[in-house]
C-alpha positions in Angstrom: 22.9 -22.5 6.5 20.7 -20.3 9.2 17.7 -19.9 7.6 14.6 -17.5 8.6 11.2 -17.8 7.1 8.7 -15.2 6.6 4.7 -16.1 6.4 2.1 -13.8 5.3 -1.6 -13.7 4.7 -4.0 -11.3 4.1 -6.8 -12.8 6.5 -7.0 -14.4 9.7 -9.0 -17.2 8.4 -7.2 -17.5 5.2 -7.4 -21.1 3.8 -6.7 -23.0 0.9 -9.9 -23.8 0.1 -10.8 -20.0 0.3 -8.1 -19.4 -2.6 -5.5 -18.6 -0.1 -2.6 -20.2 1.8 -3.3 -20.0 5.3 0.1 -19.4 7.7 0.0 -23.1 9.0 0.4 -24.3 5.4 3.0 -21.9 4.8 4.9 -23.0 7.5 4.7 -26.7 7.2 5.9 -26.3 3.2 8.6 -24.2 4.6 9.9 -26.6 6.9 9.8 -29.5 4.5 11.9 -27.3 2.2 14.4 -26.4 4.7 14.7 -30.2 5.8 15.1 -30.7 2.1 18.0 -28.6 1.7 19.3 -28.9 4.9 19.1 -25.2 5.8 18.6 -24.7 9.9 15.5 -23.1 10.5 15.9 -20.8 13.4 13.1 -18.3 13.5 9.8 -17.8 11.6 8.2 -14.4 11.2 4.5 -14.1 10.6 2.2 -11.0 9.4 -1.3 -12.4 9.7 -4.5 -11.0 8.5 -2.3 -7.8 7.0 -2.1 -6.9 3.2 1.6 -6.7 1.7 0.8 -3.2 0.0 1.9 -1.2 3.2 5.6 -1.9 4.3 5.9 -0.2 7.3 2.4 -1.6 8.5 3.8 -5.1 8.5 5.6 -5.3 11.9 6.8 -8.8 10.6 8.1 -7.4 7.6 9.9 -4.5 9.1 11.5 -7.2 12.0 12.9 -9.3 9.0 14.7 -6.3 7.7 16.3 -5.8 11.1 17.6 -9.5 11.4 19.1 -9.1 7.6 20.7 -6.1 9.0 22.0 -7.8 12.4 23.7 -10.2 10.1 22.5 -13.4 12.5 20.9 -15.0 9.0 22.2 -16.8 5.3 19.0 -17.7 3.9 15.5 -16.5 3.6 12.7 -18.7 2.9 9.4 -17.9 1.7 6.4 -19.6 0.4 6.0 -17.7 -2.7 7.4 -14.3 -3.9 3.9 -12.3 -3.6 4.0 -13.7 0.4 6.3 -10.8 0.9 5.0 -7.9 -1.9 4.0 -7.7 -5.5 5.4 -4.2 -5.7 8.6 -4.8 -8.0 10.6 -1.9 -6.5 9.9 -3.5 -2.8 11.0 -6.6 -4.2 14.0 -5.5 -6.3 15.4 -3.4 -3.3 15.2 -6.0 -1.1 17.2 -8.6 -3.3 19.9 -5.9 -3.5 19.9 -5.5 0.4 20.5 -9.2 0.8 22.8 -9.4 -2.0 25.0 -6.6 -0.5 25.0 -9.2 2.8 25.6 -12.6 0.8 22.4 -13.5 2.0 20.0 -16.2 -0.2 16.1 -15.9 -1.2 14.5 -18.8 -1.7 10.6 -19.6 -2.1 8.7 -23.1 -2.1 6.8 -22.5 -4.7 8.0 -20.9 -8.1 11.6 -22.1 -7.7 13.2 -19.1 -6.8 16.9 -19.4 -5.4 18.8 -16.0 -5.6 21.9 -17.9 -5.3 22.3 -18.9 -8.9 21.8 -16.6 -11.9 19.0 -19.0 -13.8 17.4 -18.8 -9.8 17.6 -14.9 -9.8 16.5 -14.8 -13.5 13.4 -16.4 -12.0 12.8 -14.0 -9.4 13.4 -11.1 -11.5 10.7 -12.8 -14.0 8.4 -13.0 -11.0 8.8 -9.7 -9.8 7.8 -7.9 -13.0 4.7 -10.2 -13.3 3.8 -9.7 -9.9 4.3 -5.8 -10.7 2.2 -6.4 -13.7 -0.6 -8.3 -12.0 -1.1 -5.5 -9.4 -1.3 -2.5 -12.0 -3.9 -4.8 -14.1 -6.2 -4.7 -10.8 -5.4 -1.1 -10.2 -6.5 -0.3 -13.7 -9.6 -3.1 -14.3 -10.7 -1.1 -10.5 -10.4 1.9 -12.4 -12.4 1.3 -15.2 -15.0 -0.4 -13.1 -15.7 2.5 -11.2 -15.6 4.9 -14.1 -18.6 2.6 -15.9 -20.4 2.6 -12.8 -19.9 6.3 -12.6 -21.3 6.8 -16.3 -24.0 4.6 -15.4 -25.1 7.0 -12.8 -24.2 4.9 -9.9 -22.6 6.5 -6.9 -19.1 5.4 -6.3 -16.4 6.3 -3.8 -16.8 9.0 -1.3 -20.0 11.1 -1.4 -18.9 15.1 -2.2 -19.7 17.5 0.1 -23.1 19.3 -0.8 -24.8 16.3 -1.3 -26.0 12.7 -0.3 -26.9 9.4 -1.5 -30.6 8.0 -2.2 -30.3 4.7 -3.2 -27.8 4.7 -6.2 -28.0 8.3 -7.1 -26.9 11.6 -5.5 -29.2 14.5 -4.6 -28.3 17.7 -3.2 -28.0 18.3 0.6 -29.5 21.7 1.0 -27.5 22.5 4.2 -24.1 21.3 2.8 -25.0 23.2 -0.3 -25.8 26.5 1.6 -22.3 25.9 3.4 -20.5 25.1 0.0 -22.0 28.5 -1.4 -20.5 30.7 1.6 -17.0 29.0 1.3 -17.0 29.8 -2.4 -17.9 33.2 -1.7 -15.5 34.1 0.8 -12.8 32.4 -1.6 -14.6 34.9 -4.2 -13.4 37.7 -2.3 -9.9 36.6 -1.6 -9.7 35.0 1.8 -7.4 32.8 2.6 -8.3 29.0 3.2 -7.3 29.5 7.0 -9.1 32.6 7.3 -12.4 30.6 6.0 -12.1 28.0 8.5 -11.9 30.7 11.0 -14.9 32.5 9.4 -16.7 29.1 9.4 -16.0 28.3 12.8 -17.2 31.9 14.2 -20.6 30.9 12.2 -20.8 27.5 13.9 -20.6 25.8 10.3 -19.3 21.9 11.1 -18.4 19.6 8.8 -20.4 16.3 8.2 -19.0 14.6 11.3 -19.7 17.6 13.5 -16.2 19.0 13.5 -14.5 22.2 12.5 -13.4 22.5 9.2 -9.7 22.1 8.1 -7.7 24.1 5.2 -7.9 20.9 3.0 -11.4 20.3 3.5 -11.8 23.8 2.6 -10.0 23.2 -0.4 -12.1 20.3 -2.0 -15.2 22.3 -1.9 -14.0 25.5 -3.8 -14.8 25.5 -7.2 -11.8 25.6 -9.6 -9.3 26.1 -6.3 -5.5 27.1 -7.8 -2.8 26.2 -5.5 -1.0 29.4 -4.6 2.6 27.4 -4.2 4.4 24.9 -6.0 4.1 21.3 -4.6 7.6 20.3 -2.8 9.2 17.0 -3.2 7.6 14.4 -1.0 9.5 12.6 1.7 9.4 9.3 -0.7 10.6 11.3 -3.8 13.2 12.6 -1.9 14.3 8.9 -0.5 14.2 6.9 -4.1 16.4 9.5 -5.7 18.9 8.8 -2.8 18.3 5.4 -3.4 19.0 5.1 -6.8 21.9 7.6 -6.8 23.2 4.9 -4.2 22.8 1.6 -6.2 24.6 2.6 -9.5 
């Protein structure tokens, strides 16, 4: 059976000593696995120094999808499932794509083999656990940021109108004057685009010495109220279509 290996590491210098698995280690283990299972390893695709968070940003992952659609592979082999993603929707969607094309998914670590019901169950459980871990990290990070903020520490981006001094925020008089001007114009009924034009006329710039955009103006208006209903995002529309298609 023709097999393609997919390798990924988050940093280009990732090693087992650092708590990760280098591309070379992944390659060696996959080659040994393919030799043991009599798979014909015809290609190795790599994403080096890239997070698994953004699928479109991974050229190797997109190449893998293209090869799957081309139909010239029978098996995908990974070192472990999280090498391709910890996002459950991505994993379940990928498995459905592979299933539609009679392509097996195998991992060296974790004993995933979607050619059998037990192997598929192991895949599904690991997809669920990976998603849980991803959400736990997000939850813990959010809680840590909230705690630091509650202790008076500066976290995240510094809001316009302030500057950082140590772990505290102090009013930036020049920026604060701009905030007052913007809020004054908004209270008079001016639209965001009109406010931006007026700021240009007054030679008022952003912190980066650029002209204000409507989005930047919106962020410094106290109690800004959207005047339109937010439309569905492109991702939301595509997910809706996906749900309808897989039933």
